[in-house]
N, C-alpha and C positions, 0 to 999 in steps of 0.2 A: 445663307450663312449656316454653318454646322450647328447641330442641335446637341452635341455632346457638352458635358459640364465645362464651362469656360472658367469658372471660378478657380479651378486648380492652377490656372496660369498666373494667378495673382502672386503666387509664391512657388514658382516652378521647381526650384531646387529641393525645397522641403517636400513637396508632394511627390517628387520623383524618388527621393531617398526614403521616404516613409511609405512608398507604394511600389511600383514596378521595379525600381532599382534598389530595393531594400538590401539586397545581397551585398551591395557595395558600401553600405552605410556604416560609418563610425559614429556612434551616438552617445551623447551624455545629456540626460534630462531633456530639455526642450531645444537642444542643438544637435546638428548632425553635419557630417562632411563626407566627401569622397576621399578615398586613399590618395596620398600626395602624388602617386605616379599614375593616377587615373584622371583626376580633374582638380583644379585649384578651388572649386566652389565649395562653400559652406552654406548652411541654411539654418534658419530659426523658425520655430513654430509661429512666433509672432515677432517680427523685427522691432516692434515698439516696446517689447517687454524686457526690462533690464535684467531680470533673472535668466532669460534665455541667453542674453549676451554674456552673463556670468558663467553659464554652462559652456558656452562656446570658448570663453577664455580658458576654462579648465581643460577643455578638450584640446585646445591649441597648445597650451603649456607656455612656460616662460619664453619670451622672445618670439612667440608664435604669431602667425598672420592668417588672414582669411580674406577671401573674395566672396562677397555676398550679393547675389542678384536681387535687385529690388529693395535694397536696404536704404536707410536714410542717408542723406549726404552730409550729415553732421556726426561727429564721433560720439558713440554712446559711452556711458561711464566705464572706465577701465580700458578704454581703447583709444588709439590715435588713428585718425583718418589719414591715410598716406596717398590716396589717389581716387579719382572718380572718373568713370567712363559713362557719359550719357548715351543711352541707347533707346531703341524702339523695339517693340514686340509686334510681329506680323503673324497673321493666321491665314491659312488657306481659305479662300473665298472665291470659288469658281476656278480653282486651279486645274489646268489640264496636265495630267501626269501620265507618263507612259514609259515602259521599260526601254532601255537603249541596248541594241545588240552589241555595241562595242564596249559597254561598261562591264568591267571585271570586278568580282568580289575580292576585296582586299582582306588579308588575314594577318596574323601576328608575324608571319614570315616577311610581310611587306613593310613592317613598321620602320626599319631603317630608312627606306626610301620615302615613306610618308613623313617622317620627321625631317628629312632633308628638304622635301618640297615645302613643308610648313615653315621651316627656317628661312627659306628663300622668298616666301610670299606673305608670311605673317597674317594668316586669316583669323588668328585668335588662338587660345590655348589648345594645344594638342600634345599629349604626354605619352610615354612608352606604353601605357595600358589603356589609353582612351579608346582604342579600337574595340575593346571588350564591351563598351557601352551599347553598341548596336551595329547595324549593317553599314559598312563603308564600301563605296564603289570607286573605281578609278579608270582612267583611260591612259593607254600607253602609246608611245610613238617610238619606233625603233627600239622597242624593248624597255624604254625608260618611262617611268611614271610621270605624266605631265599635267594631270588634273585629277582632283578627287573631291568627294563630298560624302557625308555620312550622318549618323544619328548620335545625338548626345543626350540631353536631358529627356526624361520620359515620364511626365505626369500621367495619371490615369486617362486613357483615351487620346492622348496627344504624344507626338514625338517631335523633338527639335532637330531640324536639319542644321548641320554645323560643318566646320572645317572645309568650307567651299573655297577651293583655290586652284589656280592654273599657273603653270610655268609662264613667265613673261613672254617667252618666245612664241607661245601658242595662244595668247590672248587674242580675242576678236574672232575666234573660230567657232564660238557657240558651245564650247565644251562644258562650261559651268552650267549653262541653261539645260543642256542635255542630262548632266549628272543630277542636278536638282530634281528634274522631272522623273528620272529613274529612281532616285531615293524616295521621292514622294509617292511614286506608284507602289513601291513595296510597302510603305506605311499604310496607304489606303487599302491595299489588298488585305491587310490584317484588320481592317475595320477601324483604324485610327486616323487622326487628322494631323497633318504637318503644321509646324509653326517655326518661326525663326526669331533670332535676336540679331540686331545689327547696330553698330555704333552710328549715332546720328551724323557723324562726320563722313560716313561712307555713303555719300549720296548716289554714287553710280550703282552700288549694290542695291540700294533701296529702290531706285528706279527699275532695275532689272526684276526684282522680286514682285513689285507692283504690276509690272507688265505681264508677268507670268500668272498672276491671279492670287497674290497675297495682299491682304488688307491690313492697315494699321489698326492694332487693338489698343495699345497703350504706350506711353513713354515710361522708361524705368532707368535706374542707374545701376551700374556695377561698381560697388564700393570696395576699395582695398583698405583693410584695417590691420593694425598691429597692436598686440597686447602691450599695455603699459605695465611694467614690472614694479613691484614694491621693492623696498630696500632689502628685503629678505630673498629677493630673486624669484618670487612667486607671482603669478598673474593676479591682479585684483579680482575679487569676487570669488576666489577659490575657497 
């Protein structure tokens, strides 16, 4: 098992936004979030702290919403819980990663195709500026982008592999496995360690990741919350 600091994965969005990805952070007190066109994730210094939730409500504004990784599955004061996605966090443990000669670096010029592929395959949130969070690799067939994977959250010493998706026509060809290995190789070459988040319902993906050399670290939820407005139209806690 890796010897890097594992505790930063307990609150990955916060340690990313207050660490290596601080340039993206919109911050108020003990709350932070990514810009709305980069990632839907918000973060709290301590998800059990009501004052941190009040800071996030002020940051989100009237009618605002937030997706908080690892947050409680009950609504904190001033918020309404609108959805919960149970998930697991997996960390590289004996992962064999290597570059892939067919993997192409994707850039902002590829975003329209990336958004189209994500829209057809639904791997999770991917927005117009998500590509700025890290390295994204893709494989093309006949000039068309048919598979991709890349880097999302970045706690110190760790990089999350995300947006793993393959066009349905090309599934079963091992493209996802190759791209995960290639992205992971780039992460390891920088002296960092790959990790993943997966919905617990996505059992096929979990089996694939475990077969590649990822191990379960913890269960966590991705909570969707909406600010409860007062009669004056301001979020509670402001």
